N, C-alpha and C positions, 0 to 999 in steps of 0.2 A: 552526426559525425560519421562520414563514410568509413572512418577507421574501424567503427565498431559493428558487429553484425546485428541484424534484427530477424530473429527466427520465428516465423509464422508457426503457431500451433492450429492447425486446421483440422476440420472434420464435421460430419453432420451434428444436428442437436442430440443431446442425450447420449453421447459417446464416452462421456467421461473427461473431456478436455480440460475442464476446470480443476478436476482432482488431480490429472496428470501435470497440469502446469504448477499447481501448489506443490505436488510432491517434489518436481524437479527443482523448484525454486529453493525449497527448504533443504534439499540435499546439497545444491550448489552453494548455498550460503554456508552449510557445515564445512564444506571443503575450501571455503574462503575464496570461491570465484565470483567477483563483483558482476552484478547484472542488475535488471530491473524487470519485474513481471508487469507488462502493460496489458491491463485488461481492457482492451479496445472496445468490447461489447457492453452497451448499457444495461446489463442483465442483473445487476445488483449483487453480483458475485464478488468475493474477496477472500483474503486469507481468513478472516473471521468466521466465513461459512464452513470452513473445514475445522476450526479450532473450538467453537462454542458447542453447548449442548444442542443437538440437532433438532430439539422440539422448539428451539427459539429462531430457527432460520426463517421460517415464514413470517414471523413477527418483525424481524429485522430486515429482511431483504426487500428492498425498493427498487423495482424495475422501471428502467426508462426507455426512451424510444430513440431509434436512430433519426437523426437530422443531418441535413447538409452541413451544418455548422459544426456538428460532432465529427462528421467525417473529416471535415478541414482540419479541425484542432488534432485529431489523432494523426492525421499525415504529416502535420507540423511538428508533432512531438516526435515522431519516428525520424523524421528527416534531421532534426536538431538533438538527437539522443546524445547524452552525456555518459552512457554506459552500454555495454551489450545489452540487447533486449530480447526477452521472450514475449511474443505477441499473441494474446489470445483474442481472436476475431470473431467468436461466435459461430453459428452453424449454418446459416443461410444468408449470405451476403448478396444484395441486391446489385445489379450492374453499377448503379451510382454509388455504391459502397466499395467497390473493387479498387479505387484508387490506394486504399489501405494495403492491400495486397501487392500493389506495385512498389509501395516504398519499402517492403521488407527485402531481405537479401537470401534468405534460406527458408526451407520449409520442413516442418515435422508433422506428419499427417496420422490421424487416428480415426477409426471407423469399425463397426462391429461386422459389418458385411463388405465383401470385395466390391461390389457394385457401387457401394457408397464412397468408398476409397477412390474409385476411378474419377469421379467428380472432381475431388480435390486435386488428384493428379494432373487433371486437365487445367485447373487453375494454375498450378505451379508451372506447367509448361507455358501457359499463356503469358505469364509474367516473368519467365526466365529465372525460376527460383530453384536452385539445385535442392533435391529432396535428400535430407539426412537420414530420415527414418520413415518407414511405413509400418504402423502399428495396428493390429487387430485388438479391440476391447472385448473382453468377456466378463461377465458377471460371475461365471463359475470358474472352474480351474482348468487345467493349471496354467501358469505362465510358461512360456515356451520361446526359446531363441532359435530363429529360422536361419538367418544369415547376418554376419556382421559388417559387410561392406561389399562395395562401396556405399550401396544403401542398406542401412540397418534395418532388418525385419525380424518382428516378434510378435507375440501375443501377450497382452497383459491382462491380469484377471484382477476382479474386485475394485474397479475404479468407481467406488461409491463415497458420496459425500460423508465426511466425517472420517475418512480413513486415510492412510498415507502409503504409498508404494514402498516396497523394499524388496530384498532378495536379489539372486544372482542376475536375472534377467533385467531388472530395473537398473541395477548397478552397471550392467554392460552398457545400457542406454546412456546412462550418465557419463560413463568413459567416452562414449562416441562423441557427445556433445561438448565435453570439456575442453578440447583443443580450441573450440571456436570461442571460448570465453576466457581463455588463460591469458588474460592481460596482467602484467606485473601489478600487484596490489600497491606496492609503494609508488609506481609512476602514476597510476590513476589517482591516488590521494594527493600527490604533489600537484598534478594537473588541476585538481578541483580546489584545493586549499589556496594555492596561489592566485586563483581567479576570485577569491572571496573580497567583498566590498568593504570589509573592515580589517584592521591590522590584527586584533586578537581573534583566534579560531581555536576551538576545542573540537579535537577528533574524538568521539565517544569511544570508538573501538579500541583507540589507544589508552584512553583513561580508564576503561572498565577493569582491566586487570588490577590497576593500582588500587582500585576501590573493592577489589575482591568480588566482582561480578562473575558468576559463573559461566561457562561456555557450553555450548551445545555444538560438540565439533569445534569449528571457529567461529560459531555465531554467538553473539552475546545475548544473554537472558537477563533483560533488567526486571526487577521486581520492586514494588513500592518501598521496601525497607532500604533500599539503595539510595533513595532520593535525597535524604538529608546530607549524606556524605558528598553526593554530586554536587549539590548546591554550595556545600563549603569549599569545593575547588574552583568554583565559578567566580568571576569578578562581580561586583554589586554596582548596579547603576553606571556601568561603562560598556561601550560598544562592544558587541560579541557576535561572533558567527559559530553557530553549531553544525557539526558535520557527523554524519553516521546514523545508523538505524538506531531508533529508539521510539518508546510508545508515545501516544499523545499527551498523556499526563506529564511526562518528562520534558518534553518541548515546551508544554505550556507553562510549567513551573520555571524553567530556565528563561523565557521571555518576560515573565512577571518580575524576576530578580534583576534583569537587564534594564527594565524600564526605570527612567525615561530615556535612557540611551538608545540608540539604533540596536536592534536585534535582526539577524540575518540567519536563515537556515536553508541548508542544501537539500533541494528536492531532485530525486534522480530524474524526474521527468522534465523540470522546468530549469534546473540549474539553481543559482542562489536568488533567493526571494526574501522580501520582508513582509511581516504580516499586514495585511491591507487594513485601512482604517474603516471601522464599521460605524453606523449612525443609529443612536438609539431613537426610538419613536414607534408610532403603530404601524406595523408592516402592511403594505397594500395586499388586497386579496390575490393579486398576481405575482407575488413576492416570489423569487426564484429559491430564497431560504426561508423555510417555514419552520414554526416551532409550535410545540404541543406542551403546555405546562402540566406537570404531574407532581403529586405530593411523594415524597421520600421521607423515610424515618428521620434523616439528617435535615431536611429542609425542602426547598423548592428545586424540582428538577425541570429543566428546559431540555425537551428532546427535539433536536434539529434534524430536519430532513430537507434534501433538495428536490425541488419540484420536478426536475428532469433527470435526476441521478448523475447530474454533470454540471460542473460550474467552471467557466473559464476564470482563471486567475485574473486576466487583464479586465474582467467586468465586475470583479468583487468590490474594489473601493467603493464607498458609499452604500452598500447594502444596509437596509434599515433592519434593526433587530429591536425586540421588545425590551423596554427599561426593565430591570430587576427591582422588586419590592426593597425599600430601604430597610437595613438591618436584619435581612434574612439571609441564611446560608443558601448557596446556589451551587447546584450541580448541573454540569454541561454534559449532554449525551447526544450521540448521532453518528453515523457512518458518513464522516467528513474528511476532506482533505487535511493534511497535517498542518498546512499553513493557515486554514481556516480556524482550526482550533486554538492555535496562538492568536490569532486575531480576536477571537472571542474571548479568550482569557484576559487579554489587555482591556477589551471592552467593558468587562464586568469586574475589573480589578478592585473597585470600591466595595464589593461584598465583603462582609465581615469574615466569611469563610467561602473559599471557592474550591471546588472539586471537579474532577472529570470522571465520568462513568466508564467502567470497564465491563461489557456484558459477560465475557469469560469468567472474570472474578466475581460477577454477581454482587458488585460493590463499586463504590466510587474511591477515587484516590485524591487526598487532599493536596493542592498545589500551591495553596497562600491562605493564611489564616491570621485574623488578629483576636481569636478567641482564645481564652485560656484552656488548657488540656488538649488542644489541636495544633498540630504542625504538619508540615509537607512531608507526604509519604504515609501519613496515618490512613487507615482503610475504613470507609463508612459502608458497612453490609446493607443489603436490602432489607433485613429483618434481625 
């Protein structure tokens, strides 16, 4: 939607773009400024890469490759955006990947050296993107503000994975970007909720304070202990739409409680979607969704990966997944879209105990159970 900006975050490789994008997104969430961080580059990055034990990053990161289909999909997502976007495009776009830049509306540039910044200034001029900020990245200190406008110019220090930016210079950058993202929260919610395909919709951000869920600024922090109370507020076996930020185990548990009625979830990238139906069977060698079975102290763990680090929602229905052994607890794991977790949860709903793994907890969260002594929200540690 042209109403919303799509702010390109550009710069050479290893300049700290992913850490900056993560830091900006987290701070904007704390301020209640609705947006979506679109990681257009298939490099395996995500919020998780900054939040987990950094010794696990190489194990969990799955790098993909640019393809024409991915470029087309990213361009389509930007053009059809449902919220303001921050767009992290990676460091070396080829000419055939540049249509992504053309779909953006503004640019924020980051580089460690001036000559590297000039390359991206040329990109911005070529595609008519007003430059909001030109930033120098430095692993050493100190952060320094050079100019506040019309182009914000500053040096940021310590853009290392596992860290989050803070301090006066970073806050000045956030203040510079905020007017471009300051859409009335109530109006955005009304716009999204009124377009839901079901009559009953639950806004997680509105429900959270009632359930005593803590806030980080204005960002909700769901924990497994909150899940029983949440499920107690949701209808059972009735059509439901779920809206707002929440972890994969929360959405999976809600979809299971809604079954067999239709379940819809709002995806900031796609709009309202339903979990696609998956098909049990032996996955073919060229399957887009791959699984590695592993033993876990609580049962069998299915660790899923995407063969190309990207899966188009429209191509997901009918994906083949391995059947689960009868009578065994099953744990679902992987760096997957939220709608794919709800789809997997529904596909494996017959398991006597079903949980979703969280790397940063080093544990799995129970989302459904027919076993005594286990209930949704219980945590199953690795050891």
